[in-house]
DRENTORKOL-3810 file (N, C-alpha, C; in nm, 4 decimals):
REM DRENTORKOL-3810
@n.u->0.1117; n.v->-0.1018; n.w->0.0185; ca.u->-0.0173; ca.v->-0.0367; ca.w->0.0308; c.u->0.1130; c.v->0.1468; c.w->0.0079
@n.u->0.0720; n.v->0.2291; n.w->-0.0531; ca.u->0.1099; ca.v->0.4143; ca.w->-0.1148; c.u->0.0245; c.v->0.4202; c.w->-0.0030
@n.u->0.0858; n.v->0.5283; n.w->0.0610; ca.u->0.0135; ca.v->0.6064; ca.w->0.1524; c.u->0.0619; c.v->0.7725; c.w->0.1361
@n.u->-0.0152; n.v->0.8798; n.w->0.1707; ca.u->-0.0136; ca.v->1.0424; ca.w->0.1881; c.u->-0.1072; c.v->1.1142; c.w->0.2504
@n.u->-0.0208; n.v->1.1636; n.w->0.3098; ca.u->-0.1058; ca.v->1.2239; ca.w->0.4957; c.u->-0.1349; c.v->1.4048; c.w->0.3822
@n.u->-0.1832; n.v->1.4279; n.w->0.4964; ca.u->-0.2430; ca.v->1.5802; ca.w->0.5033; c.u->-0.2789; c.v->1.6203; c.w->0.5676
@n.u->-0.2328; n.v->1.7566; n.w->0.6398; ca.u->-0.3126; ca.v->1.8123; ca.w->0.7607; c.u->-0.3902; c.v->1.9492; c.w->0.7673
@n.u->-0.5506; n.v->1.9416; n.w->0.8413; ca.u->-0.5977; ca.v->2.0212; ca.w->0.8331; c.u->-0.6552; c.v->2.0855; c.w->0.9008
@n.u->-0.7203; n.v->2.1677; n.w->0.9082; ca.u->-0.7842; ca.v->2.2652; ca.w->1.0353; c.u->-0.8521; c.v->2.2576; c.w->0.9780
@n.u->-0.9931; n.v->2.2291; n.w->1.1659; ca.u->-1.1783; ca.v->2.2163; ca.w->1.1294; c.u->-1.2061; c.v->2.4018; c.w->1.2208
@n.u->-1.2477; n.v->2.5084; n.w->1.1409; ca.u->-1.2313; ca.v->2.5901; ca.w->1.2083; c.u->-1.3791; c.v->2.6458; c.w->1.2827
@n.u->-1.4768; n.v->2.5264; n.w->1.2237; ca.u->-1.5434; ca.v->2.5638; ca.w->1.3480; c.u->-1.5604; c.v->2.4379; c.w->1.4763
@n.u->-1.5135; n.v->2.3500; n.w->1.4632; ca.u->-1.5406; ca.v->2.2902; ca.w->1.5699; c.u->-1.3540; c.v->2.2849; c.w->1.6405
@n.u->-1.2749; n.v->2.3449; n.w->1.5638; ca.u->-1.1493; ca.v->2.3463; ca.w->1.5964; c.u->-0.9821; c.v->2.2688; c.w->1.6298
@n.u->-1.0837; n.v->2.1919; n.w->1.5506; ca.u->-1.0068; ca.v->2.0312; ca.w->1.5754; c.u->-0.9187; c.v->2.0530; c.w->1.4339
@n.u->-0.7369; n.v->2.0276; n.w->1.4657; ca.u->-0.6723; ca.v->1.9876; ca.w->1.3460; c.u->-0.6280; c.v->1.8182; c.w->1.3202
@n.u->-0.6689; n.v->1.8025; n.w->1.1994; ca.u->-0.6985; ca.v->1.6028; ca.w->1.1432; c.u->-0.5980; c.v->1.6321; c.w->1.0111
@n.u->-0.5570; n.v->1.4634; n.w->1.0640; ca.u->-0.4966; ca.v->1.3895; ca.w->0.9769; c.u->-0.5347; c.v->1.3223; c.w->0.8912
@n.u->-0.5159; n.v->1.3754; n.w->0.7996; ca.u->-0.6082; ca.v->1.2653; ca.w->0.6119; c.u->-0.4531; c.v->1.2160; c.w->0.5996
@n.u->-0.5378; n.v->1.0963; n.w->0.5839; ca.u->-0.4534; ca.v->0.9973; ca.w->0.5353; c.u->-0.5279; c.v->0.9431; c.w->0.4377
@n.u->-0.4292; n.v->0.8774; n.w->0.2607; ca.u->-0.4713; ca.v->0.8733; ca.w->0.1380; c.u->-0.4510; c.v->0.7287; c.w->0.1009
@n.u->-0.4480; n.v->0.6498; n.w->0.0994; ca.u->-0.4218; ca.v->0.5155; ca.w->0.0815; c.u->-0.4754; c.v->0.4683; c.w->-0.0931
@n.u->-0.3706; n.v->0.3659; n.w->-0.1422; ca.u->-0.3795; ca.v->0.3441; ca.w->-0.2261; c.u->-0.3174; c.v->0.1821; c.w->-0.2537
@n.u->-0.3383; n.v->0.1219; n.w->-0.3243; ca.u->-0.2858; ca.v->-0.0532; ca.w->-0.3508; c.u->-0.1907; c.v->-0.0005; c.w->-0.5005
@n.u->-0.0486; n.v->-0.0288; n.w->-0.4594; ca.u->0.1043; ca.v->-0.0789; ca.w->-0.5616; c.u->0.0469; c.v->-0.0612; c.w->-0.6710
@n.u->-0.0726; n.v->-0.1598; n.w->-0.6840; ca.u->-0.0516; ca.v->-0.1309; ca.w->-0.8346; c.u->-0.1828; c.v->-0.1572; c.w->-0.9217
@n.u->-0.2730; n.v->-0.0660; n.w->-0.8438; ca.u->-0.3535; ca.v->-0.0715; ca.w->-0.8802; c.u->-0.4282; c.v->0.0861; c.w->-0.7911
@n.u->-0.4019; n.v->0.2021; n.w->-0.8948; ca.u->-0.3962; ca.v->0.3819; ca.w->-0.7995; c.u->-0.5408; c.v->0.4152; c.w->-0.8068
@n.u->-0.6442; n.v->0.3072; n.w->-0.9186; ca.u->-0.7608; ca.v->0.3263; ca.w->-0.9021; c.u->-0.8807; c.v->0.3220; c.w->-0.7530
@n.u->-0.7970; n.v->0.2487; n.w->-0.6911; ca.u->-0.8159; ca.v->0.1373; ca.w->-0.5528; c.u->-0.8250; c.v->0.2334; c.w->-0.4586
@n.u->-0.8480; n.v->0.3946; n.w->-0.4608; ca.u->-0.7611; ca.v->0.4513; ca.w->-0.2886; c.u->-0.8925; c.v->0.4585; c.w->-0.2046
@n.u->-0.8434; n.v->0.4973; n.w->-0.1028; ca.u->-0.9466; ca.v->0.4751; ca.w->-0.0176; c.u->-0.9199; c.v->0.5694; c.w->0.1481
@n.u->-0.9888; n.v->0.6603; n.w->0.2258; ca.u->-0.9431; ca.v->0.7723; ca.w->0.2758; c.u->-1.0048; c.v->0.7609; c.w->0.4517
@n.u->-0.8549; n.v->0.7546; n.w->0.5795; ca.u->-0.8551; ca.v->0.7777; ca.w->0.7072; c.u->-0.8513; c.v->0.8905; c.w->0.7666
@n.u->-0.9229; n.v->0.9745; n.w->0.8636; ca.u->-0.9241; ca.v->1.0370; ca.w->0.9461; c.u->-0.8728; c.v->1.0366; c.w->1.0819
@n.u->-0.7898; n.v->1.0997; n.w->1.1272; ca.u->-0.7480; ca.v->1.1166; ca.w->1.2827; c.u->-0.7346; c.v->1.2132; c.w->1.3036
@n.u->-0.8564; n.v->1.2404; n.w->1.3816; ca.u->-0.8806; ca.v->1.4303; ca.w->1.4626; c.u->-0.7391; c.v->1.4300; c.w->1.5996
@n.u->-0.6656; n.v->1.5142; n.w->1.5973; ca.u->-0.5284; ca.v->1.5477; ca.w->1.6739; c.u->-0.6536; c.v->1.5096; c.w->1.8142
@n.u->-0.5878; n.v->1.4214; n.w->1.9124; ca.u->-0.5775; ca.v->1.4074; ca.w->1.9922; c.u->-0.6759; c.v->1.2574; c.w->2.0752
@n.u->-0.7338; n.v->1.3109; n.w->1.9638; ca.u->-0.7730; ca.v->1.1215; ca.w->1.9552; c.u->-0.6517; c.v->1.0014; c.w->1.8993
@n.u->-0.7565; n.v->0.8866; n.w->1.9562; ca.u->-0.5939; ca.v->0.7214; ca.w->1.9319; c.u->-0.6764; c.v->0.6395; c.w->1.8273
@n.u->-0.8334; n.v->0.6640; n.w->1.6809; ca.u->-0.8582; ca.v->0.5706; ca.w->1.5939; c.u->-0.8868; c.v->0.6873; c.w->1.4737
@n.u->-0.8307; n.v->0.5987; n.w->1.4375; ca.u->-0.8402; ca.v->0.6665; ca.w->1.2956; c.u->-0.9806; c.v->0.6230; c.w->1.2551
@n.u->-1.0549; n.v->0.7260; n.w->1.1762; ca.u->-1.1937; ca.v->0.6884; ca.w->1.0958; c.u->-1.1878; c.v->0.6462; c.w->0.9994
@n.u->-1.2205; n.v->0.5649; n.w->0.9531; ca.u->-1.2282; ca.v->0.5427; ca.w->0.7949; c.u->-1.3536; c.v->0.6508; c.w->0.7312
@n.u->-1.3399; n.v->0.7340; n.w->0.6174; ca.u->-1.4378; ca.v->0.7537; ca.w->0.5646; c.u->-1.5170; c.v->0.6607; c.w->0.4471
@n.u->-1.6212; n.v->0.6257; n.w->0.4518; ca.u->-1.6846; ca.v->0.5480; ca.w->0.3293; c.u->-1.7244; c.v->0.5818; c.w->0.2039
@n.u->-1.7256; n.v->0.7446; n.w->0.1901; ca.u->-1.7398; ca.v->0.7640; ca.w->0.0834; c.u->-1.6781; c.v->0.7306; c.w->-0.0603
@n.u->-1.6835; n.v->0.7569; n.w->-0.1546; ca.u->-1.6635; ca.v->0.7549; ca.w->-0.3221; c.u->-1.5073; c.v->0.8554; c.w->-0.2590
@n.u->-1.3881; n.v->0.8049; n.w->-0.2878; ca.u->-1.2851; ca.v->0.9324; ca.w->-0.3137; c.u->-1.2986; c.v->0.9299; c.w->-0.4648
@n.u->-1.2763; n.v->1.0557; n.w->-0.5201; ca.u->-1.3003; ca.v->1.0651; ca.w->-0.6465; c.u->-1.1584; c.v->0.9970; c.w->-0.7058
@n.u->-1.1371; n.v->0.8768; n.w->-0.8114; ca.u->-1.1338; ca.v->0.8582; ca.w->-0.9039; c.u->-0.9432; c.v->1.0022; c.w->-0.9229
@n.u->-0.8222; n.v->0.9719; n.w->-0.8451; ca.u->-0.7600; ca.v->1.0331; ca.w->-0.8146; c.u->-0.6029; c.v->1.0425; c.w->-0.8296
@n.u->-0.4984; n.v->1.0504; n.w->-0.8980; ca.u->-0.3311; ca.v->1.0380; ca.w->-0.8751; c.u->-0.3143; c.v->1.1073; c.w->-0.7087
@n.u->-0.3742; n.v->1.0826; n.w->-0.6219; ca.u->-0.3569; ca.v->1.1350; ca.w->-0.5074; c.u->-0.1315; c.v->1.1611; c.w->-0.3997
@n.u->-0.0812; n.v->1.0457; n.w->-0.5622; ca.u->0.0823; ca.v->1.0732; ca.w->-0.4824; c.u->0.1741; c.v->1.1117; c.w->-0.5372
@n.u->0.1038; n.v->1.1426; n.w->-0.6904; ca.u->0.2304; ca.v->1.2353; ca.w->-0.7452; c.u->0.1718; c.v->1.4132; c.w->-0.7517
@n.u->0.0638; n.v->1.4105; n.w->-0.6577; ca.u->0.0281; ca.v->1.5570; ca.w->-0.6905; c.u->0.0568; c.v->1.6301; c.w->-0.5645
@n.u->0.0514; n.v->1.7817; n.w->-0.5875; ca.u->0.0750; ca.v->1.8731; ca.w->-0.4617; c.u->-0.0549; c.v->1.9069; c.w->-0.3946
@n.u->-0.0365; n.v->1.9206; n.w->-0.2286; ca.u->-0.2466; ca.v->1.9736; ca.w->-0.2174; c.u->-0.1974; c.v->2.1270; c.w->-0.0988
@n.u->-0.2990; n.v->2.1563; n.w->-0.0926; ca.u->-0.2868; ca.v->2.3099; ca.w->-0.0113; c.u->-0.4010; c.v->2.3149; c.w->0.0377
@n.u->-0.3413; n.v->2.3234; n.w->0.1806; ca.u->-0.4967; ca.v->2.3577; ca.w->0.2924; c.u->-0.5181; c.v->2.5076; c.w->0.2854
@n.u->-0.6823; n.v->2.5311; n.w->0.2974; ca.u->-0.7516; ca.v->2.6687; ca.w->0.2846; c.u->-0.8760; c.v->2.7429; c.w->0.3703
@n.u->-0.8888; n.v->2.7678; n.w->0.4310; ca.u->-1.0035; ca.v->2.8177; ca.w->0.4830; c.u->-1.0955; c.v->2.6362; c.w->0.5431
@n.u->-1.0718; n.v->2.5814; n.w->0.5548; ca.u->-1.1234; ca.v->2.4541; ca.w->0.6015; c.u->-1.0928; c.v->2.2930; c.w->0.5381
@n.u->-1.0502; n.v->2.3342; n.w->0.4095; ca.u->-1.1034; ca.v->2.2861; ca.w->0.2893; c.u->-0.8865; c.v->2.2594; c.w->0.2275
@n.u->-0.8829; n.v->2.0954; n.w->0.1649; ca.u->-0.7977; ca.v->2.0782; ca.w->0.1145; c.u->-0.7545; c.v->2.0715; c.w->0.0089
@n.u->-0.7065; n.v->2.1161; n.w->-0.1023; ca.u->-0.7139; ca.v->2.0909; ca.w->-0.2769; c.u->-0.6093; c.v->2.0441; c.w->-0.3134
@n.u->-0.6325; n.v->1.9677; n.w->-0.4030; ca.u->-0.4909; ca.v->1.8561; ca.w->-0.4904; c.u->-0.5709; c.v->1.9058; c.w->-0.6336
@n.u->-0.4610; n.v->1.9467; n.w->-0.7573; ca.u->-0.5033; ca.v->1.9193; ca.w->-0.8412; c.u->-0.4007; c.v->1.9084; c.w->-0.9470
@n.u->-0.4309; n.v->1.8021; n.w->-1.0925; ca.u->-0.3403; ca.v->1.7371; ca.w->-1.0957; c.u->-0.3962; c.v->1.7299; c.w->-1.2871
@n.u->-0.2731; n.v->1.7723; n.w->-1.3875; ca.u->-0.2773; ca.v->1.7695; ca.w->-1.5584; c.u->-0.3641; c.v->1.6304; c.w->-1.6043
@n.u->-0.2969; n.v->1.5490; n.w->-1.5520; ca.u->-0.2985; ca.v->1.3917; ca.w->-1.5616; c.u->-0.2957; c.v->1.2990; c.w->-1.4655
@n.u->-0.3827; n.v->1.2033; n.w->-1.5389; ca.u->-0.3620; ca.v->1.0767; ca.w->-1.4256; c.u->-0.2756; c.v->0.9492; c.w->-1.5344
@n.u->-0.1777; n.v->0.8314; n.w->-1.4570; ca.u->-0.1898; ca.v->0.7488; ca.w->-1.4956; c.u->-0.2111; c.v->0.6303; c.w->-1.4725
@n.u->-0.2179; n.v->0.5583; n.w->-1.5641; ca.u->-0.2731; ca.v->0.4199; ca.w->-1.5300; c.u->-0.1814; c.v->0.3227; c.w->-1.5995
@n.u->-0.1379; n.v->0.1800; n.w->-1.4973; ca.u->-0.0496; ca.v->0.0864; ca.w->-1.5881; c.u->0.0864; c.v->0.1691; c.w->-1.7130
@n.u->0.1360; n.v->0.2670; n.w->-1.6791; ca.u->0.2632; ca.v->0.3588; ca.w->-1.7924; c.u->0.1371; c.v->0.3960; c.w->-1.9123
@n.u->0.0458; n.v->0.4112; n.w->-1.9063; ca.u->-0.0372; ca.v->0.5082; ca.w->-2.0356; c.u->-0.0912; c.v->0.6022; c.w->-1.9830
@n.u->-0.0644; n.v->0.7246; n.w->-1.9916; ca.u->-0.1418; ca.v->0.8428; ca.w->-1.9807; c.u->-0.3344; c.v->0.8837; c.w->-2.0336
@n.u->-0.3766; n.v->0.8867; n.w->-1.9079; ca.u->-0.5278; ca.v->0.9441; ca.w->-1.9973; c.u->-0.5277; c.v->1.0312; c.w->-2.0564
@n.u->-0.6452; n.v->1.0541; n.w->-2.0953; ca.u->-0.6362; ca.v->1.1941; ca.w->-2.1414; c.u->-0.7503; c.v->1.2267; c.w->-2.0767
@n.u->-0.7589; n.v->1.3470; n.w->-1.9682; ca.u->-0.8360; ca.v->1.4000; ca.w->-1.9069; c.u->-0.8519; c.v->1.5659; c.w->-1.8640
@n.u->-0.9204; n.v->1.6030; n.w->-1.8134; ca.u->-0.9526; ca.v->1.7635; ca.w->-1.7928; c.u->-0.8402; c.v->1.7885; c.w->-1.6873
@n.u->-0.8280; n.v->1.9003; n.w->-1.6395; ca.u->-0.7383; ca.v->1.8917; ca.w->-1.4859; c.u->-0.8730; c.v->1.9089; c.w->-1.4170
@n.u->-0.8165; n.v->1.8279; n.w->-1.3221; ca.u->-0.8885; ca.v->1.8036; ca.w->-1.2426; c.u->-0.8858; c.v->1.8906; c.w->-1.0458
@n.u->-1.0070; n.v->1.9264; n.w->-0.9765; ca.u->-0.9879; ca.v->2.0000; ca.w->-0.8798; c.u->-1.0232; c.v->1.9064; c.w->-0.7605
@n.u->-0.9893; n.v->1.7895; n.w->-0.6815; ca.u->-1.0181; ca.v->1.7256; ca.w->-0.5709; c.u->-1.0400; c.v->1.7785; c.w->-0.4778
@n.u->-1.1450; n.v->1.8425; n.w->-0.4046; ca.u->-1.1338; ca.v->1.9079; ca.w->-0.2802; c.u->-1.2010; c.v->1.8399; c.w->-0.1060
@n.u->-1.0997; n.v->1.8600; n.w->-0.0406; ca.u->-1.1842; ca.v->1.7401; ca.w->0.1026; c.u->-1.1915; c.v->1.9087; c.w->0.1808
@n.u->-1.3450; n.v->1.8600; n.w->0.1947; ca.u->-1.3936; ca.v->1.9395; ca.w->0.3585; c.u->-1.3833; c.v->1.8958; c.w->0.4610
@n.u->-1.2322; n.v->1.9573; n.w->0.5561; ca.u->-1.2330; ca.v->1.8899; ca.w->0.7168; c.u->-1.3215; c.v->1.9026; c.w->0.7397
@n.u->-1.3711; n.v->1.9821; n.w->0.7913; ca.u->-1.5162; ca.v->1.9954; ca.w->0.9044; c.u->-1.5979; c.v->1.8956; c.w->0.9091
@n.u->-1.6964; n.v->1.8310; n.w->0.7464; ca.u->-1.7712; ca.v->1.7903; ca.w->0.6672; c.u->-1.6394; c.v->1.6092; c.w->0.6281
@n.u->-1.5327; n.v->1.6346; n.w->0.6279; ca.u->-1.4947; ca.v->1.5328; ca.w->0.6407; c.u->-1.5970; c.v->1.4517; c.w->0.4609
@n.u->-1.5651; n.v->1.5694; n.w->0.3525; ca.u->-1.6180; ca.v->1.4991; ca.w->0.2116; c.u->-1.5870; c.v->1.5772; c.w->0.1437
@n.u->-1.5612; n.v->1.4587; n.w->0.0065; ca.u->-1.4934; ca.v->1.4910; ca.w->-0.0333; c.u->-1.6172; c.v->1.5557; c.w->-0.2090
@n.u->-1.5425; n.v->1.6464; n.w->-0.2977; ca.u->-1.5960; ca.v->1.7032; ca.w->-0.4199; c.u->-1.4848; c.v->1.7120; c.w->-0.5212
@n.u->-1.5357; n.v->1.6680; n.w->-0.5978; ca.u->-1.4315; ca.v->1.7042; ca.w->-0.7534; c.u->-1.5108; c.v->1.7989; c.w->-0.8516
@n.u->-1.4186; n.v->1.8669; n.w->-0.9267; ca.u->-1.4369; ca.v->1.9157; ca.w->-1.0186; c.u->-1.3935; c.v->1.9150; c.w->-1.1884
@n.u->-1.4344; n.v->1.9192; n.w->-1.2746; ca.u->-1.3208; ca.v->1.9845; ca.w->-1.3856; c.u->-1.3386; c.v->2.0991; c.w->-1.4127
@n.u->-1.2069; n.v->2.1460; n.w->-1.4635; ca.u->-1.1719; ca.v->2.2552; ca.w->-1.4607; c.u->-1.0836; c.v->2.3241; c.w->-1.6058
@n.u->-1.1174; n.v->2.3642; n.w->-1.6526; ca.u->-1.0119; ca.v->2.4600; ca.w->-1.7873; c.u->-0.9778; c.v->2.5085; c.w->-1.7700
@n.u->-0.8745; n.v->2.6028; n.w->-1.8611; ca.u->-0.8315; ca.v->2.6865; ca.w->-1.8139; c.u->-0.8852; c.v->2.7834; c.w->-1.9903
@n.u->-0.8356; n.v->2.9051; n.w->-1.9749; ca.u->-0.8888; ca.v->2.9791; ca.w->-2.0705; c.u->-0.8559; c.v->3.1087; c.w->-2.1131
@n.u->-0.8986; n.v->3.1926; n.w->-2.1515; ca.u->-0.8571; ca.v->3.3514; ca.w->-2.1868; c.u->-1.0366; c.v->3.4549; c.w->-2.1958
@n.u->-1.0505; n.v->3.5646; n.w->-2.1276; ca.u->-1.1964; ca.v->3.5703; ca.w->-2.1223; c.u->-1.1005; c.v->3.7298; c.w->-2.1555
@n.u->-1.1272; n.v->3.7885; n.w->-2.2519; ca.u->-1.1353; ca.v->3.9479; ca.w->-2.2839; c.u->-0.9576; c.v->4.0155; c.w->-2.2185
@n.u->-0.8799; n.v->3.9178; n.w->-2.2474; ca.u->-0.7454; ca.v->3.9260; ca.w->-2.2112; c.u->-0.6740; c.v->3.8583; c.w->-2.1134
@n.u->-0.7866; n.v->3.7953; n.w->-2.0355; ca.u->-0.6530; ca.v->3.7711; ca.w->-1.9310; c.u->-0.7047; c.v->3.5851; c.w->-1.9015
@n.u->-0.6475; n.v->3.5535; n.w->-1.7803; ca.u->-0.6368; ca.v->3.3921; ca.w->-1.7652; c.u->-0.7695; c.v->3.3729; c.w->-1.6601
@n.u->-0.8592; n.v->3.2934; n.w->-1.7405; ca.u->-1.0030; ca.v->3.2856; ca.w->-1.5890; c.u->-0.9826; c.v->3.0852; c.w->-1.6536
@n.u->-0.9815; n.v->3.0532; n.w->-1.5522; ca.u->-1.0126; ca.v->2.9254; ca.w->-1.4800; c.u->-1.2023; c.v->2.8707; c.w->-1.4934
@n.u->-1.2728; n.v->2.7895; n.w->-1.6119; ca.u->-1.3783; ca.v->2.7452; ca.w->-1.5341; c.u->-1.4161; c.v->2.6220; c.w->-1.4645
@n.u->-1.5096; n.v->2.6159; n.w->-1.3993; ca.u->-1.5340; ca.v->2.5098; ca.w->-1.3203; c.u->-1.6953; c.v->2.4699; c.w->-1.3131
@n.u->-1.7271; n.v->2.3299; n.w->-1.3993; ca.u->-1.8730; ca.v->2.3144; ca.w->-1.4341; c.u->-1.8966; c.v->2.2600; c.w->-1.3053
@n.u->-2.0370; n.v->2.3605; n.w->-1.2125; ca.u->-2.0608; ca.v->2.3181; ca.w->-1.1307; c.u->-2.1840; c.v->2.2009; c.w->-1.1525
@n.u->-2.2878; n.v->2.1940; n.w->-1.2733; ca.u->-2.3956; ca.v->2.1123; ca.w->-1.2875; c.u->-2.4177; c.v->2.1488; c.w->-1.4631
@n.u->-2.4933; n.v->2.1169; n.w->-1.5092; ca.u->-2.5718; ca.v->2.0664; ca.w->-1.6254; c.u->-2.6160; c.v->2.2041; c.w->-1.6783
@n.u->-2.6279; n.v->2.3101; n.w->-1.5850; ca.u->-2.6693; ca.v->2.4454; ca.w->-1.6154; c.u->-2.5794; c.v->2.5657; c.w->-1.5635
@n.u->-2.5035; n.v->2.5232; n.w->-1.4438; ca.u->-2.4316; ca.v->2.6182; ca.w->-1.3724; c.u->-2.2697; c.v->2.6196; c.w->-1.3996
@n.u->-2.2154; n.v->2.7503; n.w->-1.5024; ca.u->-2.0661; ca.v->2.7472; ca.w->-1.4704; c.u->-2.0173; c.v->2.8373; c.w->-1.4194
@n.u->-1.8868; n.v->2.8634; n.w->-1.3541; ca.u->-1.8229; ca.v->2.9064; ca.w->-1.2924; c.u->-1.7126; c.v->2.9963; c.w->-1.4157
@n.u->-1.6845; n.v->3.0998; n.w->-1.3536; ca.u->-1.5336; ca.v->3.1179; ca.w->-1.3965; c.u->-1.4489; c.v->3.2031; c.w->-1.2944
@n.u->-1.3454; n.v->3.1981; n.w->-1.2318; ca.u->-1.2471; ca.v->3.2541; ca.w->-1.2102; c.u->-1.1473; c.v->3.3032; c.w->-1.2839
@n.u->-1.1535; n.v->3.4689; n.w->-1.3179; ca.u->-1.1216; ca.v->3.5530; ca.w->-1.4077; c.u->-0.9931; c.v->3.6184; c.w->-1.2937
@n.u->-0.8487; n.v->3.5876; n.w->-1.3696; ca.u->-0.7264; ca.v->3.6653; ca.w->-1.3111; c.u->-0.7442; c.v->3.8030; c.w->-1.3540
@n.u->-0.7136; n.v->3.9367; n.w->-1.2384; ca.u->-0.6875; ca.v->4.0638; ca.w->-1.3150; c.u->-0.5756; c.v->4.1245; c.w->-1.2550
@n.u->-0.5217; n.v->4.1826; n.w->-1.2791; ca.u->-0.3725; ca.v->4.1840; ca.w->-1.1967; c.u->-0.3854; c.v->4.3336; c.w->-1.2219
@n.u->-0.5242; n.v->4.3822; n.w->-1.2465; ca.u->-0.4926; ca.v->4.5170; ca.w->-1.2564; c.u->-0.6751; c.v->4.6156; c.w->-1.2160
@n.u->-0.7130; n.v->4.4957; n.w->-1.2017; ca.u->-0.8632; ca.v->4.4535; ca.w->-1.1176; c.u->-0.9562; c.v->4.5443; c.w->-1.2276
@n.u->-0.9686; n.v->4.5683; n.w->-1.3672; ca.u->-0.9686; ca.v->4.6603; ca.w->-1.4708; c.u->-1.0876; c.v->4.5444; c.w->-1.5094
@n.u->-1.1321; n.v->4.4127; n.w->-1.4823; ca.u->-1.2206; ca.v->4.3656; ca.w->-1.5447; c.u->-1.3875; c.v->4.4499; c.w->-1.4960
@n.u->-1.4439; n.v->4.4431; n.w->-1.6193; ca.u->-1.5731; ca.v->4.4442; ca.w->-1.5702; c.u->-1.6803; c.v->4.3658; c.w->-1.6706
@n.u->-1.8207; n.v->4.3808; n.w->-1.5437; ca.u->-1.8474; ca.v->4.2542; ca.w->-1.5881; c.u->-2.0123; c.v->4.3057; c.w->-1.6599
@n.u->-1.9842; n.v->4.2914; n.w->-1.8017; ca.u->-2.1340; ca.v->4.3650; ca.w->-1.9211; c.u->-2.1701; c.v->4.2315; c.w->-1.9750
@n.u->-2.2295; n.v->4.1457; n.w->-1.8343; ca.u->-2.2713; ca.v->3.9645; ca.w->-1.9022; c.u->-2.4371; c.v->4.0596; c.w->-1.8767
@n.u->-2.4894; n.v->3.9715; n.w->-1.9102; ca.u->-2.6759; ca.v->3.9943; ca.w->-1.8833; c.u->-2.6686; c.v->3.8817; c.w->-1.7489
@n.u->-2.8450; n.v->3.8763; n.w->-1.7532; ca.u->-2.8709; ca.v->3.9152; ca.w->-1.6345; c.u->-2.8719; c.v->3.7897; c.w->-1.5885
@n.u->-2.8176; n.v->3.6687; n.w->-1.6167; ca.u->-2.7363; ca.v->3.5173; ca.w->-1.5847; c.u->-2.6506; c.v->3.5100; c.w->-1.5375
@n.u->-2.6006; n.v->3.6479; n.w->-1.5383; ca.u->-2.4548; ca.v->3.5566; ca.w->-1.4648; c.u->-2.4580; c.v->3.6698; c.w->-1.3029
@n.u->-2.3964; n.v->3.5970; n.w->-1.2203; ca.u->-2.3603; ca.v->3.6898; ca.w->-1.0758; c.u->-2.2350; c.v->3.7080; c.w->-1.0414
@n.u->-2.1652; n.v->3.8185; n.w->-0.9682; ca.u->-2.0268; ca.v->3.8402; ca.w->-0.9929; c.u->-1.9950; c.v->3.8464; c.w->-0.8722
@n.u->-1.8391; n.v->3.8097; n.w->-0.7949; ca.u->-1.7962; ca.v->3.8374; ca.w->-0.7226; c.u->-1.6715; c.v->3.9085; c.w->-0.6940
@n.u->-1.5901; n.v->3.9118; n.w->-0.5580; ca.u->-1.4269; ca.v->3.9971; ca.w->-0.6279; c.u->-1.4095; c.v->3.9596; c.w->-0.5095
@n.u->-1.2482; n.v->3.8602; n.w->-0.5611; ca.u->-1.1065; ca.v->3.8815; ca.w->-0.3921; c.u->-1.0006; c.v->3.8672; c.w->-0.4684
@n.u->-0.9094; n.v->4.0374; n.w->-0.4498; ca.u->-0.8098; ca.v->4.0283; ca.w->-0.4672; c.u->-0.8000; c.v->4.0432; c.w->-0.5324
@n.u->-0.7315; n.v->4.0203; n.w->-0.6703; ca.u->-0.7314; ca.v->3.9869; ca.w->-0.8700; c.u->-0.7954; c.v->3.8885; c.w->-0.8982
@n.u->-0.8550; n.v->3.8073; n.w->-0.8674; ca.u->-0.9628; ca.v->3.6800; ca.w->-0.8995; c.u->-1.1152; c.v->3.7491; c.w->-0.8752
@n.u->-1.1767; n.v->3.8118; n.w->-1.0086; ca.u->-1.3261; ca.v->3.8068; ca.w->-0.9964; c.u->-1.4135; c.v->3.6678; c.w->-1.0546
@n.u->-1.4593; n.v->3.5873; n.w->-0.9167; ca.u->-1.5880; ca.v->3.4985; ca.w->-0.9841; c.u->-1.7339; c.v->3.4764; c.w->-1.0393
@n.u->-1.7171; n.v->3.4710; n.w->-1.1473; ca.u->-1.8843; ca.v->3.4790; ca.w->-1.2423; c.u->-1.9944; c.v->3.3887; c.w->-1.2166
@n.u->-2.0788; n.v->3.3969; n.w->-1.1980; ca.u->-2.1196; ca.v->3.2679; ca.w->-1.2509; c.u->-2.2558; c.v->3.2477; c.w->-1.3313
@n.u->-2.2142; n.v->3.1510; n.w->-1.4116; ca.u->-2.3230; ca.v->3.2166; ca.w->-1.5288; c.u->-2.4327; c.v->3.0756; c.w->-1.5090
@n.u->-2.5719; n.v->3.1271; n.w->-1.4764; ca.u->-2.6779; ca.v->3.0294; ca.w->-1.5298; c.u->-2.7362; c.v->2.9995; c.w->-1.7257
@n.u->-2.7149; n.v->2.8956; n.w->-1.7185; ca.u->-2.7011; ca.v->2.8779; ca.w->-1.9122; c.u->-2.8931; c.v->2.8036; c.w->-1.8834
@n.u->-2.9276; n.v->2.8491; n.w->-1.9649; ca.u->-3.0546; ca.v->2.7625; ca.w->-2.0132; c.u->-3.0932; c.v->2.6801; c.w->-2.0103
@n.u->-3.1769; n.v->2.5866; n.w->-1.9312; ca.u->-3.2239; ca.v->2.4632; ca.w->-1.9056; c.u->-3.2491; c.v->2.4125; c.w->-2.0078
@n.u->-3.2137; n.v->2.3234; n.w->-2.0394; ca.u->-3.2288; ca.v->2.2314; ca.w->-2.2489; c.u->-3.3413; c.v->2.0617; c.w->-2.1663
END
């Protein structure tokens, strides 16, 4: 078995947690997760499906109660799979995984990340180093800004 450890903090309960991702040496698609709350002595297995992802070769970052992993490709038995970039999120407090397919693109001369939320909602995170981005979109969008990133939520017509 291969394992990878991550550390997180639940801002609600003020607890620190250790997250361990396990996978078999010969089968990277069989991943499971265990969590240890600091101060306790028992690891708890997370029984939900861990998104198929190569955690062992990716970097992670903790921010605001969640651990994030990102990777451009997955490897399976010496063969590179053609997949979109994936962002996998582990909510430390809820002890739940979620995953998003990401696309990198250009919007009005700026770098943007497209995240598909559902079949009719997408989010654009647009990088703006001079804060000059202005939203000239229709009523099907909402925006919020955080330093150099502007998040635009677009609701597509339901088909």
